[in-house]
C-alpha positions, 0 to 999 in steps of 0.5 A: 500500500502506498502512503503519503505520510512522508508528504505531510512530514515534509510539508511541516519540515519545509514550513509549507501549508496546503494553502500555499500548495494550492493557491501559490503553487497551483496544485489542484485542491482535488490532489490534496483531497486525494492524498488526505484520503490515501487515493492514487495520484499521478507520477507527474503530480509526485514530480511536481510536488518534489520540485516544489518542495525540493525533495526526493520521492521518498519524502512524498510517498512510501510503500507499506506492506499490507499486514 
């Protein structure tokens, strides 16, 4: 299962809010909604988030084995 837990931690580390991502960086609100609910996003979106946050993919998503 893919989780976005690292994304929320990275946002805090970078002192950025979802408001900034949406209104200043142009990330669609639907994308944030999907991430909050653990739904799929595209690799293009992951690329954009990494670019905006100046981080690696592992700081946005992680794979957790289903238990």
